[in-house]
C-alpha angles and dihedrals in degrees: 000000000000090000091068091048092051092044093052092046094050092047089059094046104041129065093212130071116275118208140180091206132035107270122231113242094026117223120233091258131020144138121239124193137174139178108251101177149352137199143171113244119181090344091306124114115238128188132194121211134192117215121194126185119204128196140144090264136033089240091054092050091048090050090057089060 
């Protein structure tokens, strides 16, 4: 599953928690992502993902990007 590969990669690159589902209770800062679509284009599999950064402030969330 490509989701697991992306999750493991982001966990090594980011200093905040990375999740596939919204955590309860939510930490002050974290990144949430999910697969929102997939397709086959020219016999190759393609996937579309949605990434969301959460923080106490808009600046903090933008800095996570």
